N, C-alpha and C positions, 0 to 999 in steps of 0.2 A: 379520771370519770368525765364525761361529754356534759357541756350547759344544756342538756335534756337532762341525763341525772341528776344531775346537784339542783337543779330545780324544782325534778321528782320528789327528793328526801327534802329538800327545806318543807313542798306545800306539805307532804305525809307530816312533817313534824310540828306545824307551826297549828293546818288544823288538828292534828291532836291534842293541841294544848288548847282549843278553843271545847273540842271536847270532853276535855278536863276539866276545863271552867266550867261547864253547862253541869258535868256532876257532882261540881263543887258548892253548887246556888240551889242542889235537889239533895246535897249534904249527905252522899252517897258515901260507902266503904271502900279503899283501895281497888277491891274488885272490880266495882260499880265505874270507876276513875277510869283503869284500862282499858274495861271494855268499851264508854263509850271515846275513851283518847283514840281504840282502833279500830273503833266502827268508824268515825269520822277521817281520823287519818286516811284510813286505807283503803272506806268506801266505790270514792269516785274511780281511782284509779281501778280497782278491783274490777269495775262493770264494765269501762274501755277495754281492760286487756280480755275479757271477757270476750266481749261483742267482738274486737280488731283478731280475737282467736291467736290472740299471745299469751307467752309464759306469764300467769298473772304476777306481778310484781311482788310480791311477798313472800310466793312460793322460790320463784326464780332466786332474790336476795331476801335470804331472814332477816337482816340487817334493816329491812324498811321497820318488823316488828319491834326488833327495838330500841328504834329512833319514839315508835306511837307509845310504848312503855315507857321507856327512861322521858318522855312528856308528860304522863299520867303521873309519873314519881317526883317530880319536878312541885308542878301546882297545888298536886295533896299534901307538899310540905310549905308552899309557899300564900296561898293562894287566900291566905286571909289576911297579907300587908297589902293584897289592893285594896284599894278606895272604892272603888265600882269596878263588882266584876263585868257586869253587865256589857258598860262601855269597853271596858277592856277585849273582853269576845269581841266587840263586832270589828276595834280595830285590830285583831288578832286577826280573825277570820277575814278582814277583807286585806294583807297580806296574805293567808293561805290562797284566798279566791286568785288576785294573780299572779303566786308561786305554780299552781297548778293546772290554771285555765294555758299558763305559756307552755308547760312542759307537757299537756294533751296536746295540744300543738303541734309539739316539735312530735311526737310519738310519730303521730298519724302520720305527718309527710316524712317522715322516715320511714314509715311501713305503705309509703308508697301511695296514699286513701286521696283520692278525687277532692277538691273542695268544701262541695257540702258537709259531706263525712271531717274533716277535717273540722268545721265550725261546727259540727254535733259532739265530735270527740272534744274538744277545746271547752266547750259550753258542760258535757260530763263530769269531766275532770273535776272542773270549778266548784259545780254548785252539788252533786248526788250526796256527796259524802255530809252537809251540811243540812243539808234535806234527811237523812238519813237521820241525823244527831239532831236532830230537833223533830225531829217523828216521834224516835225512842223517848223522848225527854218531853212531852206531849208539850210542845212549846210549837207557836203560831212562825212555822218556815219564816226563814230573812228571805227566802227566795220569793214566797207569798206577803211578804206585806206594803198595804197601802201605796205600791205604784215606788217605790225604793230601785233604785238602782244593783241590779244586782247579775240577775239571768242577761239583764241587758248590757251590765259593765261586762261577762264575761263576754258574751257574746264582740262587744269592739273591741275585748283583746286580742282574742283570736284572731278577727278579722286583720287587725294592723299586723299581729305575725304575719299573716299568712301575706297579706299581702308586700311586707317589706322580702320575705322569704323568695316572694316570688318575682321582686324586683333585685335579686341579685344578694341581697344586706346581707351579711357573714352571720350564721345562724345566732350565736349569741345574742348579736345586739339586735335582730331581729324576734327573741324572743324576751330581749328583756322588754326591747320600746312594749312590747305584747302585754306583760305583765306591769310597767309603770301604767300604761292606759287604763288598764281596770283594774288596779289599787286604785288609781287616779278620781275615776269615774264611784268609783266605790265609795271612796273618802268624801268626795263632795257629796253626796245623796249622804253620807251620817252628820258631817259638822255642816253641812249650809242648807241642806233639804233640797237638796236637788229631786226631783221625783220627775215620774211621767204620770198623762191623766191618767186617772183611775175614773174606772163608768161611772157614772153618779145614779144612775133611773132610778126610780123605785122598781120593786118586783110588781108584776101585773099581780091586780087582786086574785081572790080566788074564784073560778068560774069565769074569766076573762080573756082565760090563754095568755 
């Protein structure tokens, strides 16, 4: 399996873990775990493949579905052992984000797309599954939380991988660098409070436009 294929499988499995952790926090049954795990693990990649007019990843390789369901089963029987499911979710999500961004970047590059499309596909692959998870679970999406580095981390990871590939770096190393950069920025946001400036002005009073 190629480096891109490995990253894509890793991203599906790890993102599926976050979907199942969200299900555990909502105290859903095993079917609910599987549903959120599959939605989260496969959501971003499915949108990416549809937009690129490729065979959808889990239709082409049903093993992706198996990875997502396996993640749901693992979490269903082990989530109670975690001290803080929310913090665990944040860190696992950060790992998944880096893997998915790198996979999406590699797939778009291999598909012969221009650099703006590659940037979009890297970000979409990394963020849309988690966005779907949070919306379905009725939680504030991580991508929108108070200036946290999430989409920014995904964009930076995609850009670094793309530049490295353009410079002739081996694909595995280039995509690995992008994944590491993405994870590093997201980790800094979680652990050290790295933030982007947020819009702090009060909304206009009614009648003043």
